[in-house]
C-alpha positions in Angstrom: 1.3 11.0 -11.4 4.0 12.0 -8.9 7.6 11.3 -9.8 9.0 8.3 -7.9 11.6 9.3 -5.4 15.0 7.6 -5.6 17.2 6.9 -2.6 20.7 5.6 -2.2 21.9 2.8 0.2 23.3 4.2 3.4 20.5 6.8 3.7 18.1 6.8 6.7 14.7 5.9 5.3 11.2 5.6 6.7 8.4 3.1 6.2 7.6 2.1 2.7 8.4 -0.2 -0.2 11.8 0.0 -1.9 12.5 -1.4 -5.4 16.1 -1.9 -6.8 16.5 0.1 -10.0 18.8 -2.6 -11.5 17.2 -6.0 -10.8 13.7 -5.1 -9.5 14.2 -6.7 -6.1 11.7 -5.2 -3.7 11.3 -5.2 0.1 9.4 -3.3 2.7 10.7 -1.4 5.7 8.4 -0.8 8.6 10.7 1.0 11.0 10.6 4.8 11.2 14.3 5.2 10.7 16.5 2.5 9.3 19.7 2.5 7.1 19.0 1.4 3.6 21.4 -1.5 2.6 22.8 -2.4 -0.8 20.5 -4.8 -2.8 21.1 -8.3 -1.5 20.7 -9.7 -5.1 22.9 -7.4 -7.2 24.6 -5.0 -4.8 23.0 -2.0 -6.5 22.9 1.1 -4.3 19.9 2.9 -5.8 16.2 2.2 -5.1 12.9 3.6 -6.1 11.0 4.6 -2.9 7.3 4.2 -2.4 6.7 5.7 1.0 3.8 4.8 3.2 1.9 8.1 3.3 -1.5 7.1 4.7 -2.2 5.2 7.9 -5.7 4.8 9.1 -6.3 6.3 12.5 -8.2 3.2 13.6 -5.3 0.9 12.9 -3.1 1.0 16.0 -1.6 -2.5 16.2 -0.3 -5.1 13.7 -3.3 -7.2 14.6 -5.6 -4.4 13.6 -3.8 -4.3 10.2 -4.5 -8.0 9.7 -8.1 -7.7 10.7 -9.1 -4.1 10.1 -12.1 -2.7 11.9 -15.1 -2.1 9.7 -15.6 1.5 8.6 
């Protein structure tokens, strides 16, 4: 299994799920470039990063993601 990447608040990050290393608070970022903020629960600055690495080519809109086309 690949090692989980860790990122610090203030860094520019891409889409993915971010989990606070101290309290476990998790959230998702959908923007391609966004500044990572301190954890809103405990003010920790370090997160485990689970980037979105696969996007189906037939999913083009948020509506497609909710109702994916049949393969």
